[in-house]
Structure formats: structure tokens, C-alpha cells
C-alpha positions as CSV (number, residue, x, y, z in Angstrom):
1,M,0.0,0.0,0.0
2,I,1.5,3.4,-1.0
3,S,1.6,5.8,1.9
4,D,3.2,9.2,2.2
5,D,3.3,12.1,4.6
6,R,-0.4,11.6,5.1
7,E,0.5,8.5,7.2
8,L,-2.3,6.5,5.7
9,F,-1.4,3.2,7.1
10,K,1.1,4.1,9.9
11,G,1.5,1.2,12.3
12,A,-1.0,-1.1,10.4
13,A,1.5,-3.5,8.8
14,V,1.1,-6.5,11.2
15,D,-2.7,-6.1,11.2
16,Y,-2.7,-5.7,7.5
17,A,-1.0,-9.0,6.9
18,R,-3.2,-10.8,9.4
19,F,-6.6,-9.5,8.7
20,R,-6.6,-8.4,5.0
21,A,-7.8,-11.6,3.4
22,G,-6.4,-10.7,-0.1
23,Y,-8.1,-11.5,-3.3
24,P,-9.9,-14.7,-4.2
25,K,-8.2,-17.4,-6.2
26,E,-10.6,-16.8,-9.1
27,F,-8.9,-13.4,-9.7
28,F,-5.4,-14.9,-9.9
29,D,-6.6,-17.6,-12.2
30,Y,-8.2,-15.0,-14.4
31,V,-5.0,-12.8,-14.6
32,M,-2.9,-16.0,-15.3
33,D,-5.2,-16.8,-18.3
34,Y,-5.9,-13.3,-19.6
35,F,-2.0,-12.4,-19.8
36,H,-1.0,-15.9,-20.7
37,L,1.5,-15.9,-17.9
38,D,4.2,-18.6,-18.3
39,G,6.7,-18.3,-15.7
40,K,8.9,-15.9,-17.6
41,R,9.8,-12.2,-17.5
42,K,9.0,-9.8,-14.7
43,L,6.1,-8.5,-12.5
44,L,5.9,-5.1,-10.9
45,D,3.6,-4.7,-8.1
46,L,2.9,-1.0,-7.1
47,G,1.8,-0.1,-3.7
48,C,2.4,-3.7,-2.7
49,G,1.6,-3.3,1.0
50,T,2.4,-6.6,2.7
51,G,2.6,-8.4,-0.7
52,Q,-0.8,-10.1,-1.0
53,I,-0.8,-9.6,-4.8
54,T,3.1,-9.9,-5.2
55,I,3.4,-13.1,-3.4
56,S,0.5,-14.8,-5.2
57,L,1.6,-13.8,-8.6
58,A,5.3,-14.1,-8.3
59,P,5.4,-17.8,-9.1
60,Y,4.1,-17.0,-12.6
61,F,7.2,-14.9,-13.4
62,E,11.0,-15.3,-13.3
63,K,11.3,-12.2,-11.1
64,A,8.9,-9.9,-9.3
65,I,9.4,-6.5,-7.7
66,G,7.0,-5.1,-5.0
67,I,7.4,-1.4,-4.2
68,D,5.8,0.7,-1.4
69,I,6.8,3.8,0.4
70,D,6.0,2.3,3.9
71,K,8.9,0.6,5.4
72,D,6.9,-1.4,7.9
73,M,4.8,-2.8,5.1
74,L,7.8,-4.0,3.2
75,T,9.3,-5.6,6.4
76,E,6.1,-7.6,6.8
77,A,5.9,-8.4,3.1
78,K,9.4,-9.9,3.4
79,R,8.3,-12.0,6.3
80,Q,5.1,-13.2,4.5
81,A,7.1,-14.2,1.4
82,E,9.6,-16.1,3.4
83,K,6.6,-17.9,5.3
84,A,5.1,-18.7,1.8
85,G,8.4,-19.9,0.4
86,V,8.5,-17.5,-2.5
87,K,12.1,-16.4,-3.1
88,N,12.0,-14.4,-6.5
89,I,10.8,-11.1,-5.0
90,K,12.7,-8.0,-4.6
91,W,11.2,-5.3,-2.3
92,L,11.9,-1.6,-2.8
93,E,10.9,1.3,-0.6
94,K,9.8,3.7,-3.4
95,K,6.9,5.9,-4.6
96,A,5.0,4.7,-7.6
97,E,5.5,8.1,-9.0
98,D,9.1,7.7,-9.0
99,I,9.5,4.5,-11.1
100,S,11.6,4.4,-14.2
101,S,13.3,2.2,-16.6
102,D,16.1,1.8,-14.2
103,L,14.0,-1.0,-12.7
104,G,14.0,-2.8,-16.0
105,F,11.0,-3.8,-18.2
106,F,8.0,-5.8,-17.1
107,R,5.5,-8.2,-18.5
108,L,2.8,-7.1,-16.1
109,A,2.2,-4.2,-13.6
110,S,-0.4,-4.6,-10.9
111,F,-2.2,-2.4,-8.4
112,G,-4.2,-3.7,-5.5
113,A,-6.2,-1.3,-3.3
114,S,-3.5,1.3,-4.0
115,F,-4.1,3.1,-7.2
116,H,-6.6,5.5,-5.8
117,W,-3.8,7.0,-3.5
118,M,-1.5,7.8,-6.3
119,E,-1.0,10.5,-8.9
120,Q,-2.8,8.3,-11.4
121,D,-2.2,9.9,-14.8
122,K,1.5,10.3,-14.0
123,V,1.8,6.7,-12.7
124,L,0.0,5.1,-15.7
125,A,2.3,7.1,-18.1
126,K,5.3,5.9,-16.4
127,V,3.9,2.2,-16.2
128,Y,3.3,2.3,-20.0
129,E,6.8,3.2,-20.7
130,I,8.3,0.4,-18.6
131,L,6.1,-2.4,-19.9
132,E,7.3,-4.7,-22.7
133,P,5.4,-4.6,-26.1
134,N,2.2,-6.5,-25.3
135,G,2.8,-6.0,-21.7
136,G,-0.2,-5.7,-19.4
137,L,-1.8,-3.6,-16.5
138,V,-4.2,-4.9,-13.9
139,I,-5.9,-2.7,-11.3
140,V,-8.0,-4.6,-8.7
141,S,-10.2,-3.9,-5.8
142,G,-12.0,-6.5,-3.7
143,S,-13.0,-5.3,-0.4
144,S,-16.3,-3.9,0.8
145,S,-16.4,-0.8,3.1
146,V,-18.3,0.2,6.1
147,W,-18.8,3.5,4.4
148,K,-20.8,2.4,1.4
149,N,-23.9,0.2,0.6
150,T,-24.4,-1.1,4.0
151,E,-28.2,-1.3,3.9
152,K,-28.2,-5.2,3.6
153,E,-25.4,-5.6,6.1
154,P,-26.3,-3.9,9.3
155,W,-23.1,-4.9,11.2
156,K,-21.2,-2.6,8.8
157,E,-23.5,0.3,9.5
158,K,-23.0,-0.3,13.2
159,C,-19.2,-0.3,12.7
160,K,-19.4,3.1,11.0
161,E,-21.7,4.5,13.7
162,I,-19.3,3.6,16.5
163,I,-16.2,4.7,14.6
164,Q,-17.9,8.0,14.0
165,K,-18.7,8.2,17.7
166,Y,-15.0,7.9,18.6
167,L,-13.3,9.6,15.7
168,G,-15.9,12.1,14.5
169,P,-18.4,12.2,11.6
170,K,-15.9,12.9,8.8
171,R,-14.0,9.9,7.4
172,R,-10.3,10.1,8.1
173,A,-7.4,9.1,5.7
174,G,-4.4,8.9,8.0
175,N,-3.7,12.5,9.3
176,T,-5.9,14.1,6.8
177,F,-9.6,13.5,5.7
178,Y,-10.9,11.3,2.9
179,S,-12.2,12.7,-0.4
180,E,-14.0,10.7,-3.0
181,P,-12.1,10.1,-6.2
182,K,-12.9,12.7,-8.8
183,E,-13.0,10.1,-11.7
184,K,-13.5,6.5,-12.3
185,F,-10.4,4.4,-13.0
186,E,-12.0,3.5,-16.4
187,N,-11.7,7.1,-17.5
188,I,-8.1,7.5,-16.4
189,I,-7.2,4.4,-18.4
190,S,-9.2,5.4,-21.5
191,R,-7.2,8.8,-21.8
192,S,-3.9,7.2,-21.2
193,K,-1.7,5.4,-23.8
194,F,-3.4,2.1,-22.9
195,G,-6.7,3.5,-24.3
196,T,-8.8,0.5,-24.0
197,F,-9.4,-2.1,-21.2
198,D,-11.5,-5.0,-20.2
199,K,-13.4,-5.3,-16.9
200,W,-13.8,-8.5,-14.9
201,T,-16.0,-8.8,-11.7
202,H,-16.5,-11.7,-9.3
203,P,-18.9,-11.6,-6.4
204,Y,-18.0,-13.6,-3.4
205,E,-18.8,-14.0,0.3
206,R,-16.5,-14.5,3.4
207,K,-17.3,-15.6,6.9
208,K,-16.0,-13.2,9.6
209,T,-15.7,-13.2,13.3
210,I,-15.8,-10.1,15.6
211,E,-12.1,-10.4,15.9
212,D,-11.8,-10.4,12.1
213,I,-14.0,-7.3,11.8
214,I,-12.1,-5.3,14.4
215,G,-8.7,-6.4,13.1
216,L,-9.7,-5.5,9.6
217,L,-10.9,-1.9,10.8
218,Y,-7.4,-1.4,12.2
219,T,-5.8,-2.0,8.7
220,T,-7.8,1.0,7.3
221,S,-6.7,4.6,6.7
222,F,-9.8,5.6,8.7
223,A,-9.7,3.5,11.8
224,S,-6.0,2.8,12.7
225,R,-5.3,1.7,16.2
226,S,-3.4,4.9,16.9
227,F,-6.4,7.0,16.2
228,F,-8.2,5.8,19.4
229,G,-5.5,6.5,22.0
230,D,-6.4,5.5,25.3
231,K,-10.0,4.9,24.3
232,I,-9.2,1.8,22.2
233,D,-10.4,-0.5,24.9
234,D,-13.7,1.3,25.2
235,F,-14.0,1.3,21.4
236,E,-13.4,-2.5,21.1
237,R,-15.8,-3.2,24.1
238,E,-18.6,-1.1,22.7
239,L,-18.3,-2.4,19.3
240,K,-18.2,-6.2,20.4
241,E,-21.3,-5.6,22.4
242,A,-23.1,-4.0,19.5
243,L,-22.2,-6.7,17.0
244,L,-23.2,-9.5,19.4
245,V,-26.7,-7.9,19.5
246,I,-26.9,-8.2,15.7
247,S,-25.4,-11.8,15.7
248,P,-25.3,-13.5,19.1
249,T,-23.1,-16.2,17.5
250,G,-20.4,-13.6,16.8
251,E,-20.4,-14.7,13.1
252,F,-21.1,-12.6,10.1
253,I,-21.0,-12.7,6.3
254,E,-19.2,-10.2,4.3
255,R,-20.4,-9.8,0.8
256,N,-17.7,-8.6,-1.6
257,Q,-17.1,-8.0,-5.3
258,C,-13.7,-8.4,-6.8
259,E,-13.3,-6.1,-9.7
260,A,-10.4,-5.9,-12.0
261,L,-9.5,-3.6,-14.8
262,L,-7.1,-5.2,-17.4
263,A,-5.2,-3.4,-20.2
264,L,-2.6,-4.2,-22.7
265,K,0.3,-2.1,-24.2
266,S,0.2,-2.1,-27.9
267,G,2.8,-4.2,-29.6
268,I,5.6,-2.6,-31.4
């Protein structure tokens, strides 16, 4: 996950690796088929966070590079890669906006839950230049939010309500406040050199416990542990009690939709 002086995910690396479940297997299968990945060439994962995409896709390449500006995220990514036995990844502390051909050229560039934090036009232009002819781009999102479309999932609405009670009504983003993206990613890709793209969606569900829910909240830019200070125990206790009212078993269903935008660089 790309961070900067906004401190979007400061202190969240361990929680991120533990509670962010990553993307469904169907996404990785689709990417492998769409780009005809064959274990050759290189992958570049931008805003890699703790490596959920990098580690899963690296076996389809000779080499992979994961870049992020958050040192703690990279430290955790290295640990997760070692745990998974994936040894062909290089981790770099770097902003996506600063990439260049010094990194080499790539078969595929990927973004997972990171592109919206970047200077998008600038990054896409740079990515295009360091892709091989017929190289590819994939931008994926796959997590549902407590801030949107919660009508059918009252437990999410309750999370939002209690977060706002402790942190205020305005959604935070690190040490700043969140603002909705001005444009859809589709529009940004369309005006870039990529021009055209394909879209893939996959609805899926995951079971979650109260521990999973609270842990996931702590991985976000709007509800980091550090925001709650000495009230963190009160926050957890109140949220647990409220969630148990909704589901006395302490188990919940999270309904997600994995969505990917896939583009190719024109062959030369």
C-alpha cells in the first residue's frame, strides 16, 4: 500500500498481513489466463503493501518487484514471502510516481487497493513506458467498506456508527480526511496510452468473526489503532457488544465483489 506524509497506514502492517484476506483465487486464475503468464519475464506490483498480490503472482514470473513507501509494510511483506517460500521477489521502498526504466522492463504491472492513493495519470504514463510490447496492466479492488452500501449488512452500519462516535463524523485518511475520487479508473485508463481495457467482476462471500472485523478496521486509513489512543479498549468493548446484539453467535457474512480492470500495451 502506497503511503506518504499523510501516514495513511502508519503502524498497520502486522494487522494488514493478518486481517486483510486478499483476493479470491478466481482473480489470480483469471489474470494468469488473460495475460498468458508462463513463468517468464518480470512482475511489478505498485503499492504492494504486505505483498498479497506480489506473493500470489510471483510464481508466474522469473522475477517480481514489489514497491511501497511504507517501510513497515515491506518488512512484513518480506516475512510473508519467506513464510510462503516465495524467493524471487525484490522489495523496494519507493513511490510509484518515481518509477523509471532503471527498474527494467515488465510483462505485467499490478495495483491492488493502492491506485486511488496515487497521482494516477502520472503513474499510468510511467507504467506504460516500462512495460514490454504487449505487456499488461491490472488494477484490482475487492474489499467492501463500512462507508458504502451497508443497507443489507447492518453490522457494517454499526461499525461506521461507533467509529464516528469515537473519531468524529468525517471519514479520516491517515492524518488528513478522505475525499471521493474525482474520476473513475476507467476514465483514467481510457485517456492514457493504454486507451482500452477489459473489466472483470466476481462476487463472493467470506465469513468473519468479531475479531476479524475489528482487526480489519485497524488496517484501514480511517480507523487505525493509533487514532483511538487511550480509548481503544472502550471502542473495542462497545463495538463487540453492539455486534453481538446483531449476531449472538459472533459470526457474520461479508459480501464482496472483486473487480479488475485489465489493459494491454500495444505491440511494437
